[in-house]
PDBQT receptor file of N, H, CA, C and O in Angstrom, charges set to zero:
ATOM      1  N   MET A   1     -10.046  83.599 112.223  1.00  0.00    +0.000 N 
ATOM      2  CA  MET A   1     -10.030  84.991 112.690  1.00  0.00    +0.000 C 
ATOM      3  C   MET A   1      -9.203  85.106 113.969  1.00  0.00    +0.000 C 
ATOM      4  O   MET A   1      -8.399  86.025 114.122  1.00  0.00    +0.000 OA
ATOM      5  N   TYR A   2      -9.413  84.158 114.882  1.00  0.00    +0.000 N 
ATOM      6  H   TYR A   2     -10.066  83.411 114.757  1.00  0.00    +0.000 HD
ATOM      7  CA  TYR A   2      -8.667  84.219 116.143  1.00  0.00    +0.000 C 
ATOM      8  C   TYR A   2      -7.177  84.050 115.894  1.00  0.00    +0.000 C 
ATOM      9  O   TYR A   2      -6.362  84.735 116.512  1.00  0.00    +0.000 OA
ATOM     10  N   THR A   3      -6.814  83.140 114.992  1.00  0.00    +0.000 N 
ATOM     11  H   THR A   3      -7.476  82.583 114.490  1.00  0.00    +0.000 HD
ATOM     12  CA  THR A   3      -5.392  82.904 114.741  1.00  0.00    +0.000 C 
ATOM     13  C   THR A   3      -4.748  84.132 114.130  1.00  0.00    +0.000 C 
ATOM     14  O   THR A   3      -3.601  84.452 114.443  1.00  0.00    +0.000 OA
ATOM     15  N   SER A   4      -5.475  84.828 113.257  1.00  0.00    +0.000 N 
ATOM     16  H   SER A   4      -6.406  84.568 113.003  1.00  0.00    +0.000 HD
ATOM     17  CA  SER A   4      -4.916  86.035 112.658  1.00  0.00    +0.000 C 
ATOM     18  C   SER A   4      -4.750  87.127 113.709  1.00  0.00    +0.000 C 
ATOM     19  O   SER A   4      -3.756  87.854 113.697  1.00  0.00    +0.000 OA
ATOM     20  N   LEU A   5      -5.719  87.246 114.621  1.00  0.00    +0.000 N 
ATOM     21  H   LEU A   5      -6.526  86.655 114.632  1.00  0.00    +0.000 HD
ATOM     22  CA  LEU A   5      -5.592  88.219 115.702  1.00  0.00    +0.000 C 
ATOM     23  C   LEU A   5      -4.393  87.877 116.579  1.00  0.00    +0.000 C 
ATOM     24  O   LEU A   5      -3.644  88.762 116.992  1.00  0.00    +0.000 OA
ATOM     25  N   PHE A   6      -4.217  86.591 116.858  1.00  0.00    +0.000 N 
ATOM     26  H   PHE A   6      -4.825  85.872 116.522  1.00  0.00    +0.000 HD
ATOM     27  CA  PHE A   6      -3.124  86.174 117.726  1.00  0.00    +0.000 C 
ATOM     28  C   PHE A   6      -1.782  86.455 117.066  1.00  0.00    +0.000 C 
ATOM     29  O   PHE A   6      -0.875  86.994 117.701  1.00  0.00    +0.000 OA
ATOM     30  N   SER A   7      -1.651  86.091 115.788  1.00  0.00    +0.000 N 
ATOM     31  H   SER A   7      -2.387  85.654 115.272  1.00  0.00    +0.000 HD
ATOM     32  CA  SER A   7      -0.378  86.326 115.105  1.00  0.00    +0.000 C 
ATOM     33  C   SER A   7      -0.099  87.820 114.985  1.00  0.00    +0.000 C 
ATOM     34  O   SER A   7       1.049  88.254 115.081  1.00  0.00    +0.000 OA
ATOM     35  N   TYR A   8      -1.160  88.608 114.773  1.00  0.00    +0.000 N 
ATOM     36  H   TYR A   8      -2.093  88.256 114.694  1.00  0.00    +0.000 HD
ATOM     37  CA  TYR A   8      -0.976  90.058 114.712  1.00  0.00    +0.000 C 
ATOM     38  C   TYR A   8      -0.501  90.586 116.057  1.00  0.00    +0.000 C 
ATOM     39  O   TYR A   8       0.360  91.464 116.111  1.00  0.00    +0.000 OA
ATOM     40  N   ARG A   9      -1.050  90.060 117.135  1.00  0.00    +0.000 N 
ATOM     41  H   ARG A   9      -1.749  89.346 117.092  1.00  0.00    +0.000 HD
ATOM     42  CA  ARG A   9      -0.653  90.513 118.467  1.00  0.00    +0.000 C 
ATOM     43  C   ARG A   9       0.811  90.155 118.725  1.00  0.00    +0.000 C 
ATOM     44  O   ARG A   9       1.548  90.951 119.306  1.00  0.00    +0.000 OA
ATOM     45  N   ILE A  10       1.230  88.978 118.304  1.00  0.00    +0.000 N 
ATOM     46  H   ILE A  10       0.630  88.331 117.832  1.00  0.00    +0.000 HD
ATOM     47  CA  ILE A  10       2.628  88.577 118.474  1.00  0.00    +0.000 C 
ATOM     48  C   ILE A  10       3.545  89.534 117.718  1.00  0.00    +0.000 C 
ATOM     49  O   ILE A  10       4.559  89.976 118.260  1.00  0.00    +0.000 OA
ATOM     50  N   LYS A  11       3.200  89.857 116.475  1.00  0.00    +0.000 N 
ATOM     51  H   LYS A  11       2.377  89.498 116.035  1.00  0.00    +0.000 HD
ATOM     52  CA  LYS A  11       4.019  90.784 115.693  1.00  0.00    +0.000 C 
ATOM     53  C   LYS A  11       4.021  92.157 116.345  1.00  0.00    +0.000 C 
ATOM     54  O   LYS A  11       5.048  92.834 116.383  1.00  0.00    +0.000 OA
ATOM     55  N   PHE A  12       2.861  92.565 116.860  1.00  0.00    +0.000 N 
ATOM     56  H   PHE A  12       2.026  92.014 116.830  1.00  0.00    +0.000 HD
ATOM     57  CA  PHE A  12       2.750  93.876 117.480  1.00  0.00    +0.000 C 
ATOM     58  C   PHE A  12       3.631  93.955 118.716  1.00  0.00    +0.000 C 
ATOM     59  O   PHE A  12       4.348  94.937 118.907  1.00  0.00    +0.000 OA
ATOM     60  N   ILE A  13       3.584  92.923 119.560  1.00  0.00    +0.000 N 
ATOM     61  H   ILE A  13       3.002  92.124 119.405  1.00  0.00    +0.000 HD
ATOM     62  CA  ILE A  13       4.379  92.926 120.789  1.00  0.00    +0.000 C 
ATOM     63  C   ILE A  13       5.868  92.898 120.447  1.00  0.00    +0.000 C 
ATOM     64  O   ILE A  13       6.658  93.612 121.064  1.00  0.00    +0.000 OA
ATOM     65  N   SER A  14       6.256  92.080 119.469  1.00  0.00    +0.000 N 
ATOM     66  H   SER A  14       5.614  91.499 118.968  1.00  0.00    +0.000 HD
ATOM     67  CA  SER A  14       7.676  92.011 119.114  1.00  0.00    +0.000 C 
ATOM     68  C   SER A  14       8.156  93.344 118.558  1.00  0.00    +0.000 C 
ATOM     69  O   SER A  14       9.311  93.722 118.753  1.00  0.00    +0.000 OA
ATOM     70  N   HIS A  15       7.275  94.052 117.868  1.00  0.00    +0.000 N 
ATOM     71  H   HIS A  15       6.337  93.745 117.710  1.00  0.00    +0.000 HD
ATOM     72  CA  HIS A  15       7.628  95.377 117.358  1.00  0.00    +0.000 C 
ATOM     73  C   HIS A  15       7.719  96.384 118.504  1.00  0.00    +0.000 C 
ATOM     74  O   HIS A  15       8.605  97.238 118.516  1.00  0.00    +0.000 OA
ATOM     75  N   ILE A  16       6.805  96.281 119.462  1.00  0.00    +0.000 N 
ATOM     76  H   ILE A  16       6.085  95.587 119.452  1.00  0.00    +0.000 HD
ATOM     77  CA  ILE A  16       6.752  97.248 120.557  1.00  0.00    +0.000 C 
ATOM     78  C   ILE A  16       7.962  97.083 121.482  1.00  0.00    +0.000 C 
ATOM     79  O   ILE A  16       8.401  98.055 122.097  1.00  0.00    +0.000 OA
ATOM     80  N   LYS A  17       8.497  95.887 121.586  1.00  0.00    +0.000 N 
ATOM     81  H   LYS A  17       8.141  95.097 121.086  1.00  0.00    +0.000 HD
ATOM     82  CA  LYS A  17       9.642  95.675 122.474  1.00  0.00    +0.000 C 
ATOM     83  C   LYS A  17      10.797  96.605 122.130  1.00  0.00    +0.000 C 
ATOM     84  O   LYS A  17      11.631  96.897 122.987  1.00  0.00    +0.000 OA
ATOM     85  N   LYS A  18      10.855  97.073 120.887  1.00  0.00    +0.000 N 
ATOM     86  H   LYS A  18      10.177  96.835 120.191  1.00  0.00    +0.000 HD
ATOM     87  CA  LYS A  18      11.912  97.997 120.498  1.00  0.00    +0.000 C 
ATOM     88  C   LYS A  18      11.704  99.365 121.137  1.00  0.00    +0.000 C 
ATOM     89  O   LYS A  18      12.667 100.083 121.407  1.00  0.00    +0.000 OA
ATOM     90  N   ASP A  19      10.448  99.721 121.376  1.00  0.00    +0.000 N 
ATOM     91  H   ASP A  19       9.666  99.138 121.156  1.00  0.00    +0.000 HD
ATOM     92  CA  ASP A  19      10.130 101.021 121.978  1.00  0.00    +0.000 C 
ATOM     93  C   ASP A  19       9.128 100.766 123.094  1.00  0.00    +0.000 C 
ATOM     94  O   ASP A  19       7.938 101.049 122.958  1.00  0.00    +0.000 OA
ATOM     95  N   ASN A  20       9.627 100.230 124.192  1.00  0.00    +0.000 N 
ATOM     96  H   ASN A  20      10.594 100.000 124.303  1.00  0.00    +0.000 HD
ATOM     97  CA  ASN A  20       8.754  99.642 125.203  1.00  0.00    +0.000 C 
ATOM     98  C   ASN A  20       8.167 100.669 126.148  1.00  0.00    +0.000 C 
ATOM     99  O   ASN A  20       7.091 100.446 126.703  1.00  0.00    +0.000 OA
ATOM    100  N   SER A  21       8.848 101.792 126.348  1.00  0.00    +0.000 N 
ATOM    101  H   SER A  21       9.722 101.973 125.898  1.00  0.00    +0.000 HD
ATOM    102  CA  SER A  21       8.499 102.675 127.454  1.00  0.00    +0.000 C 
ATOM    103  C   SER A  21       7.105 103.262 127.311  1.00  0.00    +0.000 C 
ATOM    104  O   SER A  21       6.323 103.232 128.261  1.00  0.00    +0.000 OA
ATOM    105  N   SER A  22       6.782 103.795 126.139  1.00  0.00    +0.000 N 
ATOM    106  H   SER A  22       7.418 103.819 125.367  1.00  0.00    +0.000 HD
ATOM    107  CA  SER A  22       5.531 104.533 125.988  1.00  0.00    +0.000 C 
ATOM    108  C   SER A  22       4.387 103.661 125.512  1.00  0.00    +0.000 C 
ATOM    109  O   SER A  22       3.242 104.112 125.500  1.00  0.00    +0.000 OA
ATOM    110  N   MET A  23       4.664 102.403 125.112  1.00  0.00    +0.000 N 
ATOM    111  H   MET A  23       5.594 102.036 125.122  1.00  0.00    +0.000 HD
ATOM    112  CA  MET A  23       3.641 101.599 124.469  1.00  0.00    +0.000 C 
ATOM    113  C   MET A  23       3.121 100.458 125.340  1.00  0.00    +0.000 C 
ATOM    114  O   MET A  23       2.310  99.656 124.878  1.00  0.00    +0.000 OA
ATOM    115  N   ASN A  24       3.569 100.374 126.581  1.00  0.00    +0.000 N 
ATOM    116  H   ASN A  24       4.228 101.026 126.956  1.00  0.00    +0.000 HD
ATOM    117  CA  ASN A  24       3.129  99.279 127.439  1.00  0.00    +0.000 C 
ATOM    118  C   ASN A  24       1.618  99.267 127.609  1.00  0.00    +0.000 C 
ATOM    119  O   ASN A  24       0.993  98.207 127.593  1.00  0.00    +0.000 OA
ATOM    120  N   ARG A  25       1.034 100.449 127.772  1.00  0.00    +0.000 N 
ATOM    121  H   ARG A  25       1.541 101.310 127.785  1.00  0.00    +0.000 HD
ATOM    122  CA  ARG A  25      -0.412 100.516 127.975  1.00  0.00    +0.000 C 
ATOM    123  C   ARG A  25      -1.162 100.045 126.735  1.00  0.00    +0.000 C 
ATOM    124  O   ARG A  25      -2.208  99.405 126.842  1.00  0.00    +0.000 OA
ATOM    125  N   ILE A  26      -0.625 100.361 125.559  1.00  0.00    +0.000 N 
ATOM    126  H   ILE A  26       0.225 100.880 125.472  1.00  0.00    +0.000 HD
ATOM    127  CA  ILE A  26      -1.289  99.936 124.330  1.00  0.00    +0.000 C 
ATOM    128  C   ILE A  26      -1.238  98.419 124.196  1.00  0.00    +0.000 C 
ATOM    129  O   ILE A  26      -2.222  97.795 123.799  1.00  0.00    +0.000 OA
ATOM    130  N   VAL A  27      -0.099  97.829 124.524  1.00  0.00    +0.000 N 
ATOM    131  H   VAL A  27       0.700  98.336 124.847  1.00  0.00    +0.000 HD
ATOM    132  CA  VAL A  27       0.011  96.372 124.473  1.00  0.00    +0.000 C 
ATOM    133  C   VAL A  27      -0.993  95.739 125.422  1.00  0.00    +0.000 C 
ATOM    134  O   VAL A  27      -1.637  94.747 125.082  1.00  0.00    +0.000 OA
ATOM    135  N   THR A  28      -1.127  96.315 126.613  1.00  0.00    +0.000 N 
ATOM    136  H   THR A  28      -0.604  97.121 126.889  1.00  0.00    +0.000 HD
ATOM    137  CA  THR A  28      -2.081  95.790 127.578  1.00  0.00    +0.000 C 
ATOM    138  C   THR A  28      -3.498  95.872 127.038  1.00  0.00    +0.000 C 
ATOM    139  O   THR A  28      -4.272  94.924 127.173  1.00  0.00    +0.000 OA
ATOM    140  N   GLN A  29      -3.842  96.997 126.429  1.00  0.00    +0.000 N 
ATOM    141  H   GLN A  29      -3.213  97.767 126.320  1.00  0.00    +0.000 HD
ATOM    142  CA  GLN A  29      -5.179  97.170 125.876  1.00  0.00    +0.000 C 
ATOM    143  C   GLN A  29      -5.429  96.202 124.730  1.00  0.00    +0.000 C 
ATOM    144  O   GLN A  29      -6.506  95.613 124.639  1.00  0.00    +0.000 OA
ATOM    145  N   VAL A  30      -4.446  96.032 123.857  1.00  0.00    +0.000 N 
ATOM    146  H   VAL A  30      -3.571  96.510 123.931  1.00  0.00    +0.000 HD
ATOM    147  CA  VAL A  30      -4.605  95.100 122.736  1.00  0.00    +0.000 C 
ATOM    148  C   VAL A  30      -4.795  93.681 123.250  1.00  0.00    +0.000 C 
ATOM    149  O   VAL A  30      -5.606  92.924 122.716  1.00  0.00    +0.000 OA
ATOM    150  N   THR A  31      -4.042  93.319 124.293  1.00  0.00    +0.000 N 
ATOM    151  H   THR A  31      -3.383  93.934 124.727  1.00  0.00    +0.000 HD
ATOM    152  CA  THR A  31      -4.182  91.987 124.867  1.00  0.00    +0.000 C 
ATOM    153  C   THR A  31      -5.578  91.789 125.428  1.00  0.00    +0.000 C 
ATOM    154  O   THR A  31      -6.192  90.745 125.208  1.00  0.00    +0.000 OA
ATOM    155  N   LYS A  32      -6.087  92.781 126.154  1.00  0.00    +0.000 N 
ATOM    156  H   LYS A  32      -5.588  93.629 126.333  1.00  0.00    +0.000 HD
ATOM    157  CA  LYS A  32      -7.427  92.686 126.722  1.00  0.00    +0.000 C 
ATOM    158  C   LYS A  32      -8.473  92.571 125.626  1.00  0.00    +0.000 C 
ATOM    159  O   LYS A  32      -9.404  91.772 125.731  1.00  0.00    +0.000 OA
ATOM    160  N   ILE A  33      -8.321  93.372 124.566  1.00  0.00    +0.000 N 
ATOM    161  H   ILE A  33      -7.565  94.020 124.480  1.00  0.00    +0.000 HD
ATOM    162  CA  ILE A  33      -9.285  93.329 123.465  1.00  0.00    +0.000 C 
ATOM    163  C   ILE A  33      -9.233  91.977 122.767  1.00  0.00    +0.000 C 
ATOM    164  O   ILE A  33     -10.268  91.428 122.389  1.00  0.00    +0.000 OA
ATOM    165  N   THR A  34      -8.025  91.441 122.595  1.00  0.00    +0.000 N 
ATOM    166  H   THR A  34      -7.185  91.887 122.902  1.00  0.00    +0.000 HD
ATOM    167  CA  THR A  34      -7.884  90.143 121.936  1.00  0.00    +0.000 C 
ATOM    168  C   THR A  34      -8.552  89.050 122.753  1.00  0.00    +0.000 C 
ATOM    169  O   THR A  34      -9.255  88.204 122.199  1.00  0.00    +0.000 OA
ATOM    170  N   ILE A  35      -8.338  89.057 124.071  1.00  0.00    +0.000 N 
ATOM    171  H   ILE A  35      -7.767  89.744 124.520  1.00  0.00    +0.000 HD
ATOM    172  CA  ILE A  35      -8.962  88.062 124.940  1.00  0.00    +0.000 C 
ATOM    173  C   ILE A  35     -10.473  88.222 124.904  1.00  0.00    +0.000 C 
ATOM    174  O   ILE A  35     -11.199  87.229 124.857  1.00  0.00    +0.000 OA
ATOM    175  N   HIS A  36     -10.953  89.452 124.927  1.00  0.00    +0.000 N 
ATOM    176  H   HIS A  36     -10.364  90.259 124.966  1.00  0.00    +0.000 HD
ATOM    177  CA  HIS A  36     -12.382  89.723 124.893  1.00  0.00    +0.000 C 
ATOM    178  C   HIS A  36     -12.987  89.201 123.598  1.00  0.00    +0.000 C 
ATOM    179  O   HIS A  36     -14.047  88.574 123.613  1.00  0.00    +0.000 OA
ATOM    180  N   ALA A  37     -12.323  89.455 122.484  1.00  0.00    +0.000 N 
ATOM    181  H   ALA A  37     -11.463  89.964 122.471  1.00  0.00    +0.000 HD
ATOM    182  CA  ALA A  37     -12.814  88.980 121.190  1.00  0.00    +0.000 C 
ATOM    183  C   ALA A  37     -12.788  87.458 121.129  1.00  0.00    +0.000 C 
ATOM    184  O   ALA A  37     -13.706  86.841 120.589  1.00  0.00    +0.000 OA
ATOM    185  N   ALA A  38     -11.747  86.854 121.676  1.00  0.00    +0.000 N 
ATOM    186  H   ALA A  38     -11.001  87.355 122.115  1.00  0.00    +0.000 HD
ATOM    187  CA  ALA A  38     -11.644  85.399 121.668  1.00  0.00    +0.000 C 
ATOM    188  C   ALA A  38     -12.774  84.780 122.479  1.00  0.00    +0.000 C 
ATOM    189  O   ALA A  38     -13.316  83.744 122.094  1.00  0.00    +0.000 OA
ATOM    190  N   ASN A  39     -13.129  85.398 123.587  1.00  0.00    +0.000 N 
ATOM    191  H   ASN A  39     -12.688  86.239 123.900  1.00  0.00    +0.000 HD
ATOM    192  CA  ASN A  39     -14.236  84.895 124.389  1.00  0.00    +0.000 C 
ATOM    193  C   ASN A  39     -15.537  84.948 123.613  1.00  0.00    +0.000 C 
ATOM    194  O   ASN A  39     -16.348  84.027 123.710  1.00  0.00    +0.000 OA
ATOM    195  N   HIS A  40     -15.755  86.006 122.844  1.00  0.00    +0.000 N 
ATOM    196  H   HIS A  40     -15.096  86.754 122.765  1.00  0.00    +0.000 HD
ATOM    197  CA  HIS A  40     -16.971  86.116 122.047  1.00  0.00    +0.000 C 
ATOM    198  C   HIS A  40     -16.978  85.093 120.921  1.00  0.00    +0.000 C 
ATOM    199  O   HIS A  40     -18.033  84.561 120.574  1.00  0.00    +0.000 OA
ATOM    200  N   ILE A  41     -15.807  84.812 120.343  1.00  0.00    +0.000 N 
ATOM    201  H   ILE A  41     -14.951  85.244 120.625  1.00  0.00    +0.000 HD
ATOM    202  CA  ILE A  41     -15.745  83.855 119.233  1.00  0.00    +0.000 C 
ATOM    203  C   ILE A  41     -16.020  82.443 119.738  1.00  0.00    +0.000 C 
ATOM    204  O   ILE A  41     -16.729  81.680 119.082  1.00  0.00    +0.000 OA
ATOM    205  N   THR A  42     -15.471  82.090 120.887  1.00  0.00    +0.000 N 
ATOM    206  H   THR A  42     -14.895  82.710 121.420  1.00  0.00    +0.000 HD
ATOM    207  CA  THR A  42     -15.607  80.724 121.375  1.00  0.00    +0.000 C 
ATOM    208  C   THR A  42     -16.986  80.482 121.965  1.00  0.00    +0.000 C 
ATOM    209  O   THR A  42     -17.469  79.350 121.950  1.00  0.00    +0.000 OA
ATOM    210  N   ASN A  43     -17.625  81.515 122.480  1.00  0.00    +0.000 N 
ATOM    211  H   ASN A  43     -17.233  82.435 122.492  1.00  0.00    +0.000 HD
ATOM    212  CA  ASN A  43     -18.934  81.330 123.111  1.00  0.00    +0.000 C 
ATOM    213  C   ASN A  43     -20.066  81.463 122.112  1.00  0.00    +0.000 C 
ATOM    214  O   ASN A  43     -21.233  81.335 122.481  1.00  0.00    +0.000 OA
TER     215      ASN A  43
């Protein structure tokens, strides 16, 4: 599950780089959510 979330985040960020101006906050939120989920999975 974590690996799929990570690979999805990589694809999402690479896609967002094309339209970076308005989506920076979303990338930040996705990163925070991914880290939060990873902490719950590992603990």
